[in-house]
ROLO-950605 format. One line per 5 residues: their letters; for each residue x, y, z of C-alpha. Coordinates in steps of 0.05 Angstrom, whole numbers. Example, Ala and Ser with C-alpha at 12.3 -4.5 7.8 and 13.67 -1.06 7.14 Angstrom:
2
as	246:-90:156; 273:-21:143;
//
This chain:
79
mstdk	1798:1368:1966; 1846:1423:2000; 1922:1454:1981; 1971:1477:2003; 1958:1571:2010;
lrvmi	2009:1616:1966; 2066:1657:2023; 2060:1729:2013; 2096:1767:2047; 2090:1836:2051;
ssrck	2149:1884:2080; 2172:1955:2106; 2200:1984:2165; 2154:2045:2136; 2101:2081:2180;
pyqte	2076:2146:2140; 2083:2164:2074; 2077:2250:2066; 2045:2262:1996; 2069:2333:1958;
agalf	2010:2368:1991; 2039:2343:2060; 1995:2297:2081; 2000:2240:2107; 1986:2172:2079;
pldrl	1993:2115:2138; 2022:2059:2089; 2015:1998:2160; 1944:2015:2149; 1958:1999:2085;
rqniq	1992:1948:2075; 1936:1906:2139; 1880:1921:2084; 1908:1888:2026; 1925:1834:2070;
ktlne	1868:1828:2093; 1841:1821:2012; 1888:1769:1993; 1877:1722:2061; 1800:1730:2042;
tellg	1809:1724:1969; 1798:1648:1938; 1781:1597:1890; 1744:1547:1868; 1723:1562:1949;
qplfe	1782:1559:1967; 1828:1593:2013; 1894:1629:1951; 1938:1663:1998; 1949:1668:2072;
cwine	1992:1735:2069; 2037:1763:2129; 2071:1832:2145; 2110:1857:2201; 2072:1883:2232;
qepak	2042:1833:2256; 2110:1800:2268; 2151:1802:2330; 2217:1829:2321; 2262:1784:2307;
patld	2342:1768:2328; 2398:1808:2299; 2434:1740:2279; 2414:1730:2208; 2400:1800:2156;
vwdec	2342:1816:2138; 2339:1769:2075; 2348:1711:2105; 2305:1722:2153; 2246:1727:2100;
tkecg	2268:1659:2068; 2268:1627:2133; 2196:1642:2146; 2166:1629:2079; 2203:1562:2080;
apis	2267:1571:2036; 2334:1529:2048; 2375:1590:2065; 2448:1590:2040;
//
């Protein structure tokens, strides 16, 4: 039996984070790793999540704000 997956969005335009020690921590790779982990997660042998991140999406038109674009992508009605 197939069920709908939970759609998860991880969005941020922040690339590296500078630690207190001055090292750069790559947030884009962190988002990619979280996405991979979520997409591989199963419950009773069925995929549980469909995760998308902004790194893999083309630039959106400026006709809607970020919130409207995200709700549109998740299939929610835009008010």
